[in-house]
All heavy atoms as TSV, in Angstrom:
chain	resi	resn	atom	element	x	y	z
A	1	MET	N	N	56.980	104.535	181.727
A	1	MET	CA	C	57.425	105.199	180.519
A	1	MET	C	C	56.887	104.444	179.312
A	1	MET	O	O	56.747	103.237	179.307
A	1	MET	CB	C	58.939	105.260	180.489
A	1	MET	CG	C	59.473	105.996	179.301
A	1	MET	SD	S	61.219	105.841	179.412
A	1	MET	CE	C	61.936	107.071	178.597
A	2	SER	N	N	56.652	105.151	178.281
A	2	SER	CA	C	56.096	104.546	177.084
A	2	SER	C	C	57.205	104.032	176.162
A	2	SER	O	O	58.388	104.186	176.428
A	2	SER	CB	C	55.257	105.588	176.358
A	2	SER	OG	O	56.091	106.635	175.929
A	3	ASP	N	N	56.799	103.452	175.068
A	3	ASP	CA	C	57.702	102.976	174.031
A	3	ASP	C	C	58.522	104.159	173.517
A	3	ASP	O	O	57.978	105.215	173.221
A	3	ASP	CB	C	56.843	102.379	172.913
A	3	ASP	CG	C	57.635	101.875	171.745
A	3	ASP	OD1	O	58.875	101.799	171.833
A	3	ASP	OD2	O	57.002	101.534	170.737
A	4	ASP	N	N	59.848	103.980	173.394
A	4	ASP	CA	C	60.668	105.104	172.928
A	4	ASP	C	C	60.773	105.165	171.411
A	4	ASP	O	O	61.402	106.061	170.870
A	4	ASP	CB	C	62.051	105.087	173.574
A	4	ASP	CG	C	62.970	104.000	173.062
A	4	ASP	OD1	O	62.541	103.195	172.195
A	4	ASP	OD2	O	64.116	103.938	173.532
A	5	GLY	N	N	60.168	104.224	170.716
A	5	GLY	CA	C	60.156	104.263	169.259
A	5	GLY	C	C	61.417	103.750	168.599
A	5	GLY	O	O	61.506	103.711	167.385
A	6	GLY	N	N	62.412	103.362	169.373
A	6	GLY	CA	C	63.679	102.906	168.801
A	6	GLY	C	C	64.583	104.081	168.472
A	6	GLY	O	O	64.259	105.232	168.756
A	7	PRO	N	N	65.729	103.824	167.850
A	7	PRO	CA	C	66.669	104.902	167.545
A	7	PRO	C	C	66.133	105.842	166.465
A	7	PRO	O	O	65.501	105.404	165.505
A	7	PRO	CB	C	67.926	104.175	167.079
A	7	PRO	CG	C	67.510	102.793	166.755
A	7	PRO	CD	C	66.242	102.510	167.491
A	8	ALA	N	N	66.391	107.133	166.644
A	8	ALA	CA	C	65.948	108.127	165.664
A	8	ALA	C	C	66.804	108.084	164.410
A	8	ALA	O	O	66.316	108.271	163.305
A	8	ALA	CB	C	65.988	109.524	166.280
A	9	PHE	N	N	68.085	107.861	164.589
A	9	PHE	CA	C	69.027	107.832	163.472
A	9	PHE	C	C	69.906	106.591	163.602
A	9	PHE	O	O	71.068	106.676	163.995
A	9	PHE	CB	C	69.888	109.096	163.459
A	9	PHE	CG	C	69.072	110.350	163.451
A	9	PHE	CD1	C	68.914	111.095	164.600
A	9	PHE	CD2	C	68.437	110.777	162.293
A	9	PHE	CE1	C	68.150	112.253	164.602
A	9	PHE	CE2	C	67.670	111.931	162.286
A	9	PHE	CZ	C	67.528	112.668	163.444
A	10	PRO	N	N	69.355	105.415	163.306
A	10	PRO	CA	C	70.118	104.188	163.516
A	10	PRO	C	C	71.360	104.100	162.627
A	10	PRO	O	O	71.338	104.538	161.483
A	10	PRO	CB	C	69.132	103.083	163.175
A	10	PRO	CG	C	68.092	103.721	162.341
A	10	PRO	CD	C	68.054	105.170	162.710
A	11	VAL	N	N	72.406	103.577	163.211
A	11	VAL	CA	C	73.644	103.326	162.488
A	11	VAL	C	C	73.927	101.834	162.654
A	11	VAL	O	O	74.335	101.405	163.736
A	11	VAL	CB	C	74.815	104.167	163.042
A	11	VAL	CG1	C	76.092	103.867	162.300
A	11	VAL	CG2	C	74.469	105.643	162.991
A	12	PRO	N	N	73.694	101.027	161.638
A	12	PRO	CA	C	73.804	99.580	161.781
A	12	PRO	C	C	75.146	99.100	162.328
A	12	PRO	O	O	75.202	98.173	163.104
A	12	PRO	CB	C	73.594	99.055	160.355
A	12	PRO	CG	C	72.850	100.132	159.662
A	12	PRO	CD	C	73.289	101.420	160.303
A	13	GLU	N	N	76.246	99.763	161.961
A	13	GLU	CA	C	77.536	99.286	162.424
A	13	GLU	C	C	77.875	99.706	163.852
A	13	GLU	O	O	78.840	99.239	164.410
A	13	GLU	CB	C	78.677	99.642	161.505
A	13	GLU	CG	C	78.838	100.846	160.661
A	13	GLU	CD	C	77.749	101.420	159.827
A	13	GLU	OE1	O	77.017	100.733	159.122
A	13	GLU	OE2	O	77.656	102.633	159.876
A	14	ASN	N	N	77.072	100.560	164.480
A	14	ASN	CA	C	77.352	101.016	165.849
A	14	ASN	C	C	76.234	100.535	166.767
A	14	ASN	O	O	75.319	101.268	167.088
A	14	ASN	CB	C	77.480	102.534	165.892
A	14	ASN	CG	C	77.921	103.044	167.238
A	14	ASN	OD1	O	78.058	102.291	168.189
A	14	ASN	ND2	N	78.145	104.332	167.328
A	15	ARG	N	N	76.321	99.324	167.245
A	15	ARG	CA	C	75.271	98.752	168.083
A	15	ARG	C	C	75.435	99.101	169.561
A	15	ARG	O	O	74.513	98.934	170.325
A	15	ARG	CB	C	75.218	97.244	167.901
A	15	ARG	CG	C	74.894	96.877	166.474
A	15	ARG	CD	C	74.474	95.442	166.362
A	15	ARG	NE	N	74.336	95.042	164.977
A	15	ARG	CZ	C	73.288	95.290	164.220
A	15	ARG	NH1	N	72.278	95.955	164.692
A	15	ARG	NH2	N	73.250	94.866	162.971
A	16	GLU	N	N	76.611	99.580	169.972
A	16	GLU	CA	C	76.826	99.936	171.372
A	16	GLU	C	C	76.135	101.240	171.746
A	16	GLU	O	O	75.668	101.403	172.854
A	16	GLU	CB	C	78.319	100.050	171.671
A	16	GLU	CG	C	79.015	98.709	171.714
A	16	GLU	CD	C	80.461	98.851	172.084
A	16	GLU	OE1	O	80.810	99.810	172.805
A	16	GLU	OE2	O	81.255	98.009	171.651
A	17	HIS	N	N	76.096	102.181	170.832
A	17	HIS	CA	C	75.489	103.481	171.119
A	17	HIS	C	C	74.406	103.760	170.097
A	17	HIS	O	O	74.689	104.114	168.955
A	17	HIS	CB	C	76.548	104.582	171.086
A	17	HIS	CG	C	75.991	105.941	171.342
A	17	HIS	ND1	N	75.431	106.300	172.541
A	17	HIS	CD2	C	75.875	107.025	170.551
A	17	HIS	CE1	C	75.007	107.547	172.472
A	17	HIS	NE2	N	75.267	108.000	171.268
A	18	ALA	N	N	73.170	103.578	170.529
A	18	ALA	CA	C	72.043	103.797	169.609
A	18	ALA	C	C	71.750	105.285	169.418
A	18	ALA	O	O	71.061	105.662	168.493
A	18	ALA	CB	C	70.804	103.087	170.130
A	19	GLY	N	N	72.263	106.129	170.309
A	19	GLY	CA	C	72.031	107.566	170.188
A	19	GLY	C	C	70.650	107.960	170.683
A	19	GLY	O	O	70.064	107.311	171.543
A	20	MET	N	N	70.114	108.996	170.111
A	20	MET	CA	C	68.829	109.553	170.505
A	20	MET	C	C	67.687	108.640	170.072
A	20	MET	O	O	67.688	108.114	168.968
A	20	MET	CB	C	68.690	110.926	169.830
A	20	MET	CG	C	67.396	111.623	170.082
A	20	MET	SD	S	67.265	113.159	169.126
A	20	MET	CE	C	68.589	114.107	169.799
A	21	SER	N	N	66.708	108.484	170.968
A	21	SER	CA	C	65.535	107.688	170.602
A	21	SER	C	C	64.590	108.525	169.750
A	21	SER	O	O	64.659	109.764	169.740
A	21	SER	CB	C	64.804	107.194	171.853
A	21	SER	OG	O	64.137	108.274	172.491
A	22	LEU	N	N	63.727	107.846	169.063
A	22	LEU	CA	C	62.722	108.539	168.261
A	22	LEU	C	C	61.832	109.389	169.167
A	22	LEU	O	O	61.453	110.510	168.805
A	22	LEU	CB	C	61.886	107.526	167.475
A	22	LEU	CG	C	60.940	108.070	166.426
A	22	LEU	CD1	C	61.695	108.920	165.401
A	22	LEU	CD2	C	60.218	106.938	165.733
A	23	ARG	N	N	61.544	108.910	170.361
A	23	ARG	CA	C	60.732	109.672	171.329
A	23	ARG	C	C	61.425	110.986	171.695
A	23	ARG	O	O	60.799	112.043	171.741
A	23	ARG	CB	C	60.495	108.826	172.570
A	23	ARG	CG	C	59.623	109.492	173.606
A	23	ARG	CD	C	59.339	108.529	174.766
A	23	ARG	NE	N	58.380	109.099	175.672
A	23	ARG	CZ	C	58.684	109.579	176.878
A	23	ARG	NH1	N	59.932	109.533	177.316
A	23	ARG	NH2	N	57.756	110.088	177.653
A	24	GLU	N	N	62.729	110.918	171.950
A	24	GLU	CA	C	63.480	112.135	172.284
A	24	GLU	C	C	63.522	113.095	171.095
A	24	GLU	O	O	63.409	114.314	171.267
A	24	GLU	CB	C	64.903	111.771	172.725
A	24	GLU	CG	C	64.939	111.040	174.049
A	24	GLU	CD	C	66.282	110.404	174.342
A	24	GLU	OE1	O	66.982	109.977	173.390
A	24	GLU	OE2	O	66.620	110.313	175.531
A	25	TRP	N	N	63.672	112.556	169.902
A	25	TRP	CA	C	63.693	113.394	168.696
A	25	TRP	C	C	62.353	114.109	168.513
A	25	TRP	O	O	62.310	115.317	168.298
A	25	TRP	CB	C	64.020	112.538	167.474
A	25	TRP	CG	C	63.879	113.268	166.178
A	25	TRP	CD1	C	62.898	113.109	165.255
A	25	TRP	CD2	C	64.738	114.287	165.665
A	25	TRP	NE1	N	63.085	113.957	164.197
A	25	TRP	CE2	C	64.212	114.699	164.421
A	25	TRP	CE3	C	65.896	114.897	166.127
A	25	TRP	CZ2	C	64.817	115.681	163.646
A	25	TRP	CZ3	C	66.492	115.874	165.342
A	25	TRP	CH2	C	65.946	116.252	164.123
A	26	TYR	N	N	61.250	113.359	168.611
A	26	TYR	CA	C	59.931	113.972	168.484
A	26	TYR	C	C	59.705	115.030	169.564
A	26	TYR	O	O	59.154	116.108	169.283
A	26	TYR	CB	C	58.828	112.924	168.583
A	26	TYR	CG	C	58.629	112.077	167.351
A	26	TYR	CD1	C	58.019	110.834	167.456
A	26	TYR	CD2	C	59.012	112.496	166.085
A	26	TYR	CE1	C	57.811	110.033	166.346
A	26	TYR	CE2	C	58.811	111.704	164.980
A	26	TYR	CZ	C	58.211	110.479	165.109
A	26	TYR	OH	O	57.997	109.697	164.014
A	27	ALA	N	N	60.104	114.744	170.792
A	27	ALA	CA	C	59.926	115.725	171.876
A	27	ALA	C	C	60.710	116.994	171.585
A	27	ALA	O	O	60.215	118.107	171.784
A	27	ALA	CB	C	60.351	115.126	173.214
A	28	GLY	N	N	61.920	116.844	171.092
A	28	GLY	CA	C	62.728	118.010	170.739
A	28	GLY	C	C	62.111	118.819	169.615
A	28	GLY	O	O	62.167	120.055	169.617
A	29	MET	N	N	61.508	118.134	168.661
A	29	MET	CA	C	60.855	118.837	167.556
A	29	MET	C	C	59.585	119.560	168.027
A	29	MET	O	O	59.228	120.600	167.481
A	29	MET	CB	C	60.522	117.863	166.427
A	29	MET	CG	C	61.747	117.211	165.793
A	29	MET	SD	S	62.947	118.390	165.158
A	29	MET	CE	C	62.046	119.072	163.794
A	30	ALA	N	N	58.912	119.018	169.039
A	30	ALA	CA	C	57.698	119.652	169.571
A	30	ALA	C	C	58.019	120.812	170.510
A	30	ALA	O	O	57.177	121.689	170.722
A	30	ALA	CB	C	56.850	118.617	170.308
A	31	MET	N	N	59.212	120.812	171.071
A	31	MET	CA	C	59.572	121.792	172.104
A	31	MET	C	C	59.352	123.254	171.696
A	31	MET	O	O	58.773	124.022	172.469
A	31	MET	CB	C	61.024	121.579	172.530
A	31	MET	CG	C	61.433	122.399	173.728
A	31	MET	SD	S	60.695	121.857	175.274
A	31	MET	CE	C	61.487	120.301	175.500
A	32	PRO	N	N	59.763	123.720	170.500
A	32	PRO	CA	C	59.533	125.130	170.156
A	32	PRO	C	C	58.051	125.529	170.181
A	32	PRO	O	O	57.697	126.607	170.658
A	32	PRO	CB	C	60.118	125.271	168.749
A	32	PRO	CG	C	61.115	124.176	168.651
A	32	PRO	CD	C	60.553	123.045	169.473
A	33	ALA	N	N	57.188	124.650	169.690
A	33	ALA	CA	C	55.755	124.965	169.684
A	33	ALA	C	C	55.203	125.002	171.103
A	33	ALA	O	O	54.384	125.875	171.438
A	33	ALA	CB	C	54.992	123.945	168.850
A	34	VAL	N	N	55.643	124.068	171.937
A	34	VAL	CA	C	55.175	124.038	173.329
A	34	VAL	C	C	55.655	125.290	174.054
A	34	VAL	O	O	54.896	125.931	174.781
A	34	VAL	CB	C	55.648	122.751	174.044
A	34	VAL	CG1	C	55.298	122.786	175.513
A	34	VAL	CG2	C	55.043	121.519	173.387
A	35	LEU	N	N	56.912	125.663	173.851
A	35	LEU	CA	C	57.447	126.883	174.482
A	35	LEU	C	C	56.686	128.125	174.013
A	35	LEU	O	O	56.384	129.012	174.808
A	35	LEU	CB	C	58.930	127.039	174.181
A	35	LEU	CG	C	59.855	126.101	174.943
A	35	LEU	CD1	C	61.251	126.145	174.352
A	35	LEU	CD2	C	59.885	126.458	176.413
A	36	ALA	N	N	56.393	128.194	172.730
A	36	ALA	CA	C	55.656	129.348	172.200
A	36	ALA	C	C	54.249	129.412	172.783
A	36	ALA	O	O	53.736	130.487	173.074
A	36	ALA	CB	C	55.583	129.272	170.682
A	37	TYR	N	N	53.634	128.264	172.977
A	37	TYR	CA	C	52.282	128.224	173.533
A	37	TYR	C	C	52.262	128.761	174.961
A	37	TYR	O	O	51.407	129.561	175.317
A	37	TYR	CB	C	51.746	126.794	173.490
A	37	TYR	CG	C	50.387	126.655	174.124
A	37	TYR	CD1	C	49.250	127.045	173.434
A	37	TYR	CD2	C	50.243	126.154	175.405
A	37	TYR	CE1	C	47.990	126.934	174.009
A	37	TYR	CE2	C	48.998	126.037	175.989
A	37	TYR	CZ	C	47.873	126.428	175.293
A	37	TYR	OH	O	46.638	126.322	175.870
A	38	TYR	N	N	53.212	128.314	175.778
A	38	TYR	CA	C	53.217	128.730	177.181
A	38	TYR	C	C	53.767	130.132	177.390
A	38	TYR	O	O	53.369	130.808	178.335
A	38	TYR	CB	C	54.011	127.736	178.029
A	38	TYR	CG	C	53.256	126.472	178.315
A	38	TYR	CD1	C	53.721	125.251	177.872
A	38	TYR	CD2	C	52.070	126.503	179.024
A	38	TYR	CE1	C	53.025	124.078	178.135
A	38	TYR	CE2	C	51.361	125.338	179.279
A	38	TYR	CZ	C	51.855	124.135	178.842
A	38	TYR	OH	O	51.168	122.992	179.105
A	39	ALA	N	N	54.674	130.581	176.573
A	39	ALA	CA	C	55.247	131.932	176.646
A	39	ALA	C	C	55.579	132.365	178.072
A	39	ALA	O	O	55.050	133.345	178.582
A	39	ALA	CB	C	54.331	132.927	175.955
A	40	ASN	N	N	56.449	131.613	178.730
A	40	ASN	CA	C	56.962	131.939	180.071
A	40	ASN	C	C	55.910	131.881	181.174
A	40	ASN	O	O	56.082	132.488	182.222
A	40	ASN	CB	C	57.640	133.309	180.077
A	40	ASN	CG	C	58.829	133.347	179.168
A	40	ASN	OD1	O	59.572	132.382	179.066
A	40	ASN	ND2	N	59.004	134.461	178.492
A	41	GLU	N	N	54.807	131.181	180.951
A	41	GLU	CA	C	53.766	131.102	181.973
A	41	GLU	C	C	53.827	129.816	182.788
A	41	GLU	O	O	52.955	129.575	183.607
A	41	GLU	CB	C	52.388	131.211	181.320
A	41	GLU	CG	C	52.144	132.563	180.702
A	41	GLU	CD	C	50.790	132.628	180.034
A	41	GLU	OE1	O	49.947	131.737	180.262
A	41	GLU	OE2	O	50.573	133.576	179.282
A	42	THR	N	N	54.807	128.971	182.563
A	42	THR	CA	C	54.866	127.693	183.255
A	42	THR	C	C	56.306	127.283	183.507
A	42	THR	O	O	57.226	127.983	183.134
A	42	THR	CB	C	54.103	126.618	182.444
A	42	THR	OG1	O	53.963	125.462	183.240
A	42	THR	CG2	C	54.819	126.286	181.163
A	43	THR	N	N	56.484	126.140	184.132
A	43	THR	CA	C	57.825	125.660	184.458
A	43	THR	C	C	58.389	124.791	183.339
A	43	THR	O	O	57.643	124.286	182.487
A	43	THR	CB	C	57.795	124.812	185.749
A	43	THR	OG1	O	57.040	123.622	185.494
A	43	THR	CG2	C	57.179	125.574	186.894
A	44	ALA	N	N	59.683	124.597	183.383
A	44	ALA	CA	C	60.348	123.764	182.382
A	44	ALA	C	C	59.826	122.329	182.429
A	44	ALA	O	O	59.705	121.679	181.387
A	44	ALA	CB	C	61.851	123.788	182.604
A	45	ASN	N	N	59.498	121.835	183.625
A	45	ASN	CA	C	58.980	120.469	183.732
A	45	ASN	C	C	57.656	120.313	182.992
A	45	ASN	O	O	57.411	119.280	182.362
A	45	ASN	CB	C	58.813	120.055	185.191
A	45	ASN	CG	C	60.131	119.743	185.856
A	45	ASN	OD1	O	61.110	119.427	185.194
A	45	ASN	ND2	N	60.167	119.826	187.166
A	46	CYS	N	N	56.798	121.314	183.068
A	46	CYS	CA	C	55.517	121.254	182.348
A	46	CYS	C	C	55.747	121.246	180.839
A	46	CYS	O	O	55.075	120.512	180.107
A	46	CYS	CB	C	54.628	122.432	182.726
A	46	CYS	SG	S	53.992	122.349	184.402
A	47	VAL	N	N	56.692	122.050	180.389
A	47	VAL	CA	C	57.005	122.099	178.956
A	47	VAL	C	C	57.541	120.743	178.504
A	47	VAL	O	O	57.121	120.206	177.477
A	47	VAL	CB	C	58.014	123.228	178.654
A	47	VAL	CG1	C	58.501	123.156	177.219
A	47	VAL	CG2	C	57.376	124.591	178.933
A	48	ALA	N	N	58.460	120.166	179.268
A	48	ALA	CA	C	59.020	118.861	178.919
A	48	ALA	C	C	57.936	117.786	178.923
A	48	ALA	O	O	57.884	116.950	178.012
A	48	ALA	CB	C	60.145	118.500	179.885
A	49	ASP	N	N	57.075	117.812	179.926
A	49	ASP	CA	C	55.978	116.826	179.985
A	49	ASP	C	C	55.103	116.909	178.743
A	49	ASP	O	O	54.738	115.882	178.155
A	49	ASP	CB	C	55.118	117.042	181.235
A	49	ASP	CG	C	55.805	116.634	182.523
A	49	ASP	OD1	O	56.817	115.897	182.465
A	49	ASP	OD2	O	55.318	117.055	183.590
A	50	ASP	N	N	54.757	118.118	178.344
A	50	ASP	CA	C	53.906	118.280	177.162
A	50	ASP	C	C	54.631	117.858	175.884
A	50	ASP	O	O	54.039	117.226	175.009
A	50	ASP	CB	C	53.420	119.722	177.038
A	50	ASP	CG	C	52.278	120.042	177.972
A	50	ASP	OD1	O	51.868	119.154	178.745
A	50	ASP	OD2	O	51.791	121.186	177.939
A	51	ALA	N	N	55.913	118.202	175.764
A	51	ALA	CA	C	56.671	117.813	174.572
A	51	ALA	C	C	56.740	116.296	174.461
A	51	ALA	O	O	56.544	115.737	173.375
A	51	ALA	CB	C	58.072	118.418	174.616
A	52	PHE	N	N	56.978	115.607	175.583
A	52	PHE	CA	C	57.017	114.145	175.550
A	52	PHE	C	C	55.627	113.551	175.336
A	52	PHE	O	O	55.500	112.489	174.723
A	52	PHE	CB	C	57.685	113.572	176.802
A	52	PHE	CG	C	59.185	113.544	176.685
A	52	PHE	CD1	C	59.961	114.417	177.418
A	52	PHE	CD2	C	59.814	112.650	175.842
A	52	PHE	CE1	C	61.339	114.399	177.309
A	52	PHE	CE2	C	61.194	112.614	175.718
A	52	PHE	CZ	C	61.958	113.501	176.459
A	53	ALA	N	N	54.585	114.231	175.772
A	53	ALA	CA	C	53.221	113.762	175.501
A	53	ALA	C	C	52.952	113.780	173.995
A	53	ALA	O	O	52.352	112.844	173.446
A	53	ALA	CB	C	52.196	114.609	176.243
A	54	TYR	N	N	53.408	114.835	173.312
A	54	TYR	CA	C	53.273	114.881	171.855
A	54	TYR	C	C	54.095	113.774	171.201
A	54	TYR	O	O	53.643	113.127	170.257
A	54	TYR	CB	C	53.715	116.247	171.300
A	54	TYR	CG	C	52.662	117.312	171.442
A	54	TYR	CD1	C	52.777	118.312	172.401
A	54	TYR	CD2	C	51.546	117.321	170.611
A	54	TYR	CE1	C	51.808	119.288	172.541
A	54	TYR	CE2	C	50.567	118.301	170.738
A	54	TYR	CZ	C	50.707	119.280	171.698
A	54	TYR	OH	O	49.748	120.241	171.837
A	55	ALA	N	N	55.298	113.559	171.717
A	55	ALA	CA	C	56.145	112.491	171.170
A	55	ALA	C	C	55.479	111.131	171.331
A	55	ALA	O	O	55.468	110.319	170.398
A	55	ALA	CB	C	57.509	112.506	171.865
A	56	ASP	N	N	54.928	110.868	172.509
A	56	ASP	CA	C	54.242	109.595	172.747
A	56	ASP	C	C	53.054	109.424	171.805
A	56	ASP	O	O	52.810	108.330	171.285
A	56	ASP	CB	C	53.781	109.504	174.205
A	56	ASP	CG	C	54.940	109.406	175.176
A	56	ASP	OD1	O	56.061	109.046	174.763
A	56	ASP	OD2	O	54.725	109.711	176.368
A	57	ALA	N	N	52.329	110.502	171.577
A	57	ALA	CA	C	51.184	110.444	170.660
A	57	ALA	C	C	51.636	110.148	169.234
A	57	ALA	O	O	50.991	109.377	168.516
A	57	ALA	CB	C	50.403	111.755	170.710
A	58	MET	N	N	52.755	110.732	168.810
A	58	MET	CA	C	53.283	110.479	167.467
A	58	MET	C	C	53.671	109.011	167.306
A	58	MET	O	O	53.356	108.386	166.294
A	58	MET	CB	C	54.505	111.364	167.197
A	58	MET	CG	C	54.219	112.837	167.149
A	58	MET	SD	S	53.618	113.387	165.565
A	58	MET	CE	C	55.025	113.091	164.539
A	59	ILE	N	N	54.348	108.452	168.310
A	59	ILE	CA	C	54.761	107.051	168.250
A	59	ILE	C	C	53.545	106.138	168.231
A	59	ILE	O	O	53.459	105.207	167.420
A	59	ILE	CB	C	55.721	106.709	169.403
A	59	ILE	CG1	C	57.049	107.432	169.187
A	59	ILE	CG2	C	55.925	105.203	169.516
A	59	ILE	CD1	C	57.979	107.389	170.374
A	60	ALA	N	N	52.589	106.399	169.097
A	60	ALA	CA	C	51.373	105.578	169.144
A	60	ALA	C	C	50.627	105.644	167.816
A	60	ALA	O	O	50.147	104.622	167.306
A	60	ALA	CB	C	50.472	106.030	170.293
A	61	HIS	N	N	50.526	106.819	167.250
A	61	HIS	CA	C	49.816	106.981	165.985
A	61	HIS	C	C	50.539	106.252	164.854
A	61	HIS	O	O	49.891	105.616	164.008
A	61	HIS	CB	C	49.662	108.459	165.643
A	61	HIS	CG	C	48.807	108.700	164.448
A	61	HIS	ND1	N	47.444	108.554	164.464
A	61	HIS	CD2	C	49.135	109.034	163.180
A	61	HIS	CE1	C	46.956	108.816	163.269
A	61	HIS	NE2	N	47.968	109.100	162.471
A	62	SER	N	N	51.850	106.328	164.834
A	62	SER	CA	C	52.582	105.667	163.756
A	62	SER	C	C	52.464	104.153	163.862
A	62	SER	O	O	52.419	103.471	162.839
A	62	SER	CB	C	54.056	106.080	163.755
A	62	SER	OG	O	54.722	105.608	164.899
A	63	LYS	N	N	52.391	103.617	165.058
A	63	LYS	CA	C	52.227	102.172	165.233
A	63	LYS	C	C	50.811	101.742	164.836
A	63	LYS	O	O	50.616	100.670	164.306
A	63	LYS	CB	C	52.548	101.775	166.664
A	63	LYS	CG	C	54.024	101.866	166.938
A	63	LYS	CD	C	54.365	101.348	168.288
A	63	LYS	CE	C	55.822	101.567	168.551
A	63	LYS	NZ	N	56.683	100.545	168.032
A	64	LYS	N	N	49.828	102.600	165.105
A	64	LYS	CA	C	48.439	102.295	164.744
A	64	LYS	C	C	48.285	102.226	163.232
A	64	LYS	O	O	47.597	101.371	162.702
A	64	LYS	CB	C	47.517	103.375	165.311
A	64	LYS	CG	C	46.048	103.162	165.006
A	64	LYS	CD	C	45.193	104.214	165.645
A	64	LYS	CE	C	45.263	105.456	164.811
A	64	LYS	NZ	N	44.323	106.504	165.203
A	65	ASP	N	N	48.957	103.130	162.513
A	65	ASP	CA	C	48.842	103.174	161.055
A	65	ASP	C	C	49.522	102.005	160.366
A	65	ASP	O	O	49.198	101.692	159.233
A	65	ASP	CB	C	49.460	104.474	160.515
A	65	ASP	CG	C	48.557	105.673	160.765
A	65	ASP	OD1	O	47.388	105.470	161.153
A	65	ASP	OD2	O	49.024	106.799	160.590
A	66	THR	N	N	50.474	101.358	161.030
A	66	THR	CA	C	51.211	100.279	160.378
A	66	THR	C	C	50.603	98.913	160.630
A	66	THR	O	O	51.078	97.921	160.111
A	66	THR	CB	C	52.691	100.256	160.827
A	66	THR	OG1	O	52.737	100.097	162.246
A	66	THR	CG2	C	53.385	101.544	160.427
A	67	LYS	N	N	49.567	98.837	161.444
A	67	LYS	CA	C	48.953	97.532	161.754
A	67	LYS	C	C	47.898	97.167	160.750
A	67	LYS	O	O	47.320	97.897	160.085
A	67	LYS	CB	C	48.356	97.555	163.158
A	67	LYS	CG	C	49.446	97.575	164.196
A	67	LYS	CD	C	48.848	97.479	165.569
A	67	LYS	CE	C	49.967	97.485	166.600
A	67	LYS	NZ	N	49.502	97.454	167.942
């Protein structure tokens, strides 16, 4: 598994539950476009794989820009 990017919505006073990772947030944001692209021609696992691939690319790109 790749870097999850850390918490999407960090709450400094709540260290026990970090909530959704940035990777999960990006994947969720990519999901509508991925679903529209496939239009019922594939399985849910393929859609999830592609959404997380976009999320991983976003995280990698953001780390590249900050170096």
